[in-house]
C-alpha positions as CSV (number, residue, x, y, z in Angstrom):
1,M,-35.3,15.7,30.4
2,S,-36.4,13.5,27.2
3,T,-33.6,10.4,25.6
4,P,-33.8,12.6,22.1
5,A,-32.4,15.4,24.3
6,I,-29.5,13.5,26.4
7,R,-28.4,12.4,23.2
8,R,-28.4,16.0,21.3
9,I,-27.1,17.2,25.0
10,S,-24.3,15.0,24.9
11,T,-23.5,15.3,20.9
12,T,-23.7,18.3,20.0
13,E,-20.8,21.3,20.5
14,S,-21.4,24.9,20.3
15,R,-20.5,26.6,17.4
16,A,-17.3,27.8,18.9
17,V,-16.2,24.5,19.6
18,R,-16.7,23.0,15.9
19,Y,-15.3,25.9,14.7
20,T,-11.9,25.9,16.7
21,L,-11.4,22.4,16.2
22,T,-12.0,22.7,12.3
23,A,-9.6,25.7,12.3
24,L,-7.2,23.8,14.3
25,A,-7.1,20.8,12.2
26,L,-7.6,23.1,8.8
27,L,-4.0,24.7,9.6
28,F,-2.3,21.8,10.8
29,I,-2.9,20.6,7.5
30,L,-1.5,23.7,5.6
31,L,1.4,24.0,7.7
32,F,2.3,19.5,7.3
33,L,0.6,19.3,4.4
34,V,-0.3,21.3,1.5
35,L,2.8,24.1,2.4
36,P,5.6,21.2,1.8
37,L,4.0,19.8,-1.3
38,A,3.4,23.0,-2.6
39,A,7.3,24.0,-2.3
40,V,8.4,20.8,-3.4
41,F,6.3,21.6,-7.2
42,V,7.9,25.4,-6.7
43,E,11.3,24.4,-5.8
44,A,11.0,22.3,-9.2
45,F,10.5,24.3,-11.7
46,R,11.9,27.7,-9.9
47,K,14.5,27.7,-12.8
48,G,12.2,27.3,-15.1
49,V,10.2,24.1,-17.2
50,D,13.0,23.7,-19.5
51,A,15.3,22.9,-16.6
52,Y,12.5,20.6,-14.9
53,I,12.3,18.7,-18.0
54,A,15.9,18.2,-18.4
55,A,16.1,17.0,-15.1
56,L,13.6,14.1,-15.6
57,Q,15.3,13.6,-19.2
58,E,18.8,12.9,-18.0
59,P,19.9,9.6,-18.0
60,D,20.5,8.8,-14.5
61,A,17.2,9.8,-13.9
62,W,15.5,7.4,-16.1
63,S,17.1,4.5,-15.1
64,A,15.7,5.6,-11.4
65,I,12.0,5.7,-13.2
66,R,12.8,2.7,-14.7
67,L,14.4,0.5,-11.4
68,T,11.5,2.5,-9.7
69,A,8.3,0.9,-11.3
70,F,9.8,-2.4,-12.8
71,T,10.1,-2.9,-8.6
72,A,6.9,-2.5,-7.9
73,A,5.6,-4.2,-10.6
74,I,7.4,-7.5,-9.3
75,A,6.7,-6.4,-5.9
76,V,2.8,-5.6,-6.0
77,P,1.7,-9.2,-7.5
78,L,4.0,-11.0,-4.8
79,N,2.6,-9.5,-2.2
80,L,-1.1,-9.5,-3.6
81,V,-1.0,-13.5,-3.8
82,F,1.0,-13.4,-0.3
83,G,-2.1,-11.2,1.1
84,V,-4.8,-13.0,-0.3
85,A,-3.6,-16.1,0.8
86,A,-2.7,-15.5,4.5
87,A,-5.8,-13.6,4.9
88,W,-7.8,-16.7,3.4
89,C,-6.3,-18.8,5.9
90,I,-6.1,-16.0,9.2
91,A,-9.9,-15.2,8.7
92,K,-11.3,-18.8,7.1
93,F,-9.9,-21.2,9.4
94,E,-9.0,-22.2,13.3
95,F,-5.6,-24.0,12.8
96,R,-2.7,-24.5,15.4
97,G,0.1,-20.8,15.3
98,K,-2.6,-19.0,13.6
99,A,-1.9,-16.1,16.6
100,F,1.8,-16.4,15.3
101,L,0.8,-16.2,11.7
102,T,-1.4,-13.0,12.6
103,T,1.9,-11.5,14.3
104,L,4.3,-12.5,11.0
105,V,2.2,-10.3,8.9
106,D,2.5,-7.6,11.2
107,L,6.4,-7.5,11.7
108,P,7.1,-5.6,8.6
109,F,5.5,-3.0,10.9
110,S,7.1,-2.9,14.0
111,V,10.8,-3.3,12.7
112,S,12.4,-0.5,11.1
113,P,13.7,-0.9,7.5
114,V,17.0,0.1,7.9
115,V,16.6,-3.1,10.1
116,A,15.3,-5.0,7.0
117,G,18.0,-4.0,5.4
118,L,20.5,-5.0,7.7
119,I,19.5,-8.8,7.7
120,Y,18.8,-9.2,3.8
121,V,22.6,-8.0,3.7
122,L,23.3,-10.0,6.7
123,V,22.1,-13.7,4.8
124,F,23.0,-12.1,1.3
125,G,26.1,-9.8,1.6
126,A,29.4,-11.0,0.4
127,Q,30.2,-12.2,4.3
128,G,27.1,-13.4,4.9
129,W,25.6,-16.6,5.9
130,F,25.1,-17.1,2.1
131,G,27.5,-14.7,0.3
132,P,30.3,-16.9,-0.3
133,W,28.2,-19.6,-2.2
134,L,26.5,-16.7,-4.3
135,A,29.5,-15.5,-5.5
136,E,30.8,-18.9,-6.5
137,H,27.6,-20.0,-9.1
138,N,28.0,-15.7,-9.4
139,I,24.8,-14.8,-8.8
140,K,24.2,-10.9,-7.2
141,I,21.7,-10.5,-4.3
142,I,22.7,-7.4,-2.4
143,F,23.9,-4.2,-3.8
144,A,21.9,-5.4,-7.4
145,V,17.9,-5.4,-8.6
146,P,17.4,-8.7,-6.3
147,G,18.3,-7.4,-3.0
148,I,16.1,-4.4,-3.3
149,V,13.2,-6.2,-4.8
150,L,13.2,-8.3,-1.6
151,A,14.0,-5.7,0.6
152,T,10.6,-3.7,-1.1
153,V,8.9,-6.9,-0.9
154,F,9.6,-7.1,3.1
155,V,8.7,-3.9,4.1
156,T,5.4,-4.4,1.8
157,F,4.1,-7.7,2.2
158,P,1.6,-6.2,5.2
159,F,-0.3,-3.9,3.7
160,I,-2.8,-6.5,1.7
161,A,-2.7,-9.4,4.3
162,R,-4.0,-6.5,6.5
163,E,-6.5,-4.2,4.8
164,L,-7.8,-8.4,4.0
165,I,-8.4,-10.0,7.4
166,P,-10.8,-7.7,9.3
167,L,-12.8,-6.8,6.2
168,M,-12.7,-11.4,5.7
169,Q,-13.2,-11.8,10.0
170,A,-16.3,-9.8,9.6
171,Q,-17.8,-11.3,6.4
172,G,-17.4,-14.7,8.5
173,T,-17.9,-18.1,6.4
174,D,-21.4,-18.6,5.5
175,E,-21.4,-17.9,2.3
176,E,-18.5,-20.0,1.6
177,Q,-19.7,-22.9,3.3
178,A,-22.9,-22.8,1.7
179,A,-21.4,-22.8,-1.9
180,I,-19.1,-25.4,-0.7
181,V,-22.8,-27.9,0.2
182,L,-24.3,-26.9,-3.3
183,G,-20.8,-28.7,-4.6
184,A,-18.9,-26.4,-5.5
185,S,-14.7,-26.7,-5.4
186,G,-12.4,-24.6,-3.3
187,W,-11.4,-22.4,-6.3
188,Q,-15.0,-22.1,-7.6
189,T,-15.5,-20.9,-4.1
190,F,-12.7,-18.2,-3.9
191,W,-13.3,-17.2,-7.9
192,H,-17.1,-16.8,-7.3
193,V,-17.9,-15.8,-2.8
194,T,-15.0,-14.8,-2.2
195,L,-13.5,-12.5,-4.4
196,P,-16.4,-10.6,-5.3
197,N,-16.7,-10.0,-1.4
198,I,-13.0,-8.7,-1.0
199,K,-12.9,-7.3,-4.0
200,W,-12.9,-3.4,-3.1
201,G,-10.4,-4.5,0.1
202,L,-8.0,-5.8,-2.4
203,I,-8.1,-2.9,-4.5
204,Y,-7.6,-0.5,-1.4
205,G,-4.7,-2.6,-0.2
206,V,-2.9,-2.8,-3.8
207,I,-3.3,1.2,-4.1
208,L,-1.8,1.4,-0.6
209,C,1.3,-1.2,-1.7
210,N,2.3,0.3,-4.6
211,A,2.2,3.9,-3.2
212,R,4.6,2.7,-0.3
213,A,7.0,0.2,-2.8
214,M,7.6,3.5,-5.4
215,G,8.4,5.6,-2.3
216,E,10.6,3.0,0.1
217,F,13.9,4.8,0.7
218,G,15.1,3.0,4.3
219,A,15.6,-0.8,3.1
220,V,16.1,-0.5,-0.4
221,S,19.1,2.8,0.8
222,V,20.7,-0.3,2.7
223,V,20.9,-3.2,0.3
224,S,21.5,-1.5,-3.2
225,G,24.7,0.4,-2.9
226,H,23.5,3.3,-4.4
227,I,25.0,2.8,-7.6
228,R,24.2,5.3,-9.8
229,G,22.0,4.5,-13.3
230,Q,22.4,1.0,-12.1
231,T,20.1,0.3,-8.3
232,N,19.1,4.0,-7.4
233,T,15.2,4.4,-7.3
234,M,13.2,7.4,-7.3
235,P,13.9,8.1,-3.6
236,L,17.8,7.8,-3.5
237,H,18.3,9.0,-6.5
238,V,17.0,12.3,-5.1
239,E,18.6,11.9,-2.2
240,I,21.7,11.7,-3.7
241,L,21.0,14.7,-6.2
242,Y,20.5,17.4,-3.2
243,N,23.4,16.0,-1.8
244,E,25.0,17.2,-4.5
245,Y,23.5,20.9,-4.6
246,Q,21.5,20.2,-7.8
247,S,18.4,21.3,-6.0
248,V,16.6,21.5,-9.2
249,A,17.0,18.1,-10.4
250,A,16.6,16.8,-6.9
251,F,12.3,18.7,-7.1
252,A,11.9,17.6,-9.8
253,V,12.7,14.0,-9.0
254,A,11.0,15.0,-6.1
255,S,7.6,16.0,-7.7
256,L,6.9,12.9,-9.4
257,L,6.6,11.3,-6.3
258,A,4.5,13.7,-4.9
259,L,2.4,13.6,-8.0
260,L,2.4,9.5,-7.2
261,A,1.1,10.0,-4.2
262,L,-1.4,12.5,-5.2
263,V,-2.8,10.2,-7.8
264,T,-3.1,7.7,-5.0
265,L,-5.1,9.7,-3.3
266,V,-7.4,10.5,-5.8
267,I,-7.8,6.7,-6.7
268,K,-8.6,5.5,-3.1
269,S,-11.3,8.4,-2.6
270,V,-12.2,6.7,-6.5
271,V,-12.5,3.6,-4.9
272,E,-14.1,4.7,-1.1
273,W,-16.5,6.2,-3.3
274,R,-17.5,3.6,-5.5
275,H,-17.4,1.3,-2.2
276,E,-20.1,3.5,-0.4
277,R,-22.0,4.1,-3.4
278,E,-22.5,0.4,-4.3
279,M,-23.5,-0.5,-0.1
280,A,-25.4,2.1,-0.2
281,L,-27.0,1.0,-3.2
282,A,-27.1,-2.2,-2.1
283,N,-29.2,-1.6,0.9
284,D,-31.8,0.4,-1.0
285,A,-32.4,-2.2,-2.9
286,P,-36.2,-4.0,-2.5
287,P,-36.1,-7.1,-0.9
288,E,-37.3,-9.9,-3.1
289,R,-40.1,-11.3,-3.0
290,P,-40.8,-15.3,-2.0
291,L,-41.9,-17.3,-5.4
292,Q,-46.3,-17.5,-4.7
293,T,-47.1,-21.3,-5.6
294,E,-50.9,-21.8,-7.4
295,K,-53.2,-23.1,-5.1
296,T,-54.4,-27.0,-6.3
297,T,-57.6,-28.3,-5.9
């Protein structure tokens, strides 16, 4: 039996197997993704569009929306700077403690968000390590906006770094070294060589980081204090409304989070499509012909 035939037998399943696996996958997506998502919007509009709009126009809801956007607007740029710096350091340089730094980057993935919130309470709370000093200087972190921002930054900072590290490692350092040999400075090398090579991975990491920042619940719940109109983000506001049996208002705010997830998914798909298209065009481009020099007699 020829090698192509063996490969075809080993990689091709029967139609029954393919249809069964496809049906199971579609059923799983329907039960655990599509139906819950549809239920959110159905419940949000159960009492009509007027009730939906009224729930979103409520002052506490607007406060939660503004606080969520404000928190993400601070956390994402901070994580952007940290993620690029950490990925550049880990992927491009060899130094003692590199493995330890990589472990620290992954720490929020292994620590429960609730535990992260409790750590901030232990450090900055009224009875915490720095609590008395903060109280003397009238600085409030826990049960205030700074604590929410700190908790959000903690749980989201691995996303950009973890998206860039394998990408930079795969690209290597040849182009950066060539730029430095040609006289480019460190910043010129970063802006004109490194950044263009990682732009799609960077955009993808920012999208994921922003989605997690807006949807974070556990750590923010611990440090916020659940003060309505002041320290409630959108997920916390949904919980309070649902516990008060205001289901329409709760699902109305939840629908905004669901809509955010859908928009994030669309943007992610567009970014992936643009990246694949750019790679395909680069691979299909004809190689540059070497310059021909005239022979001198």
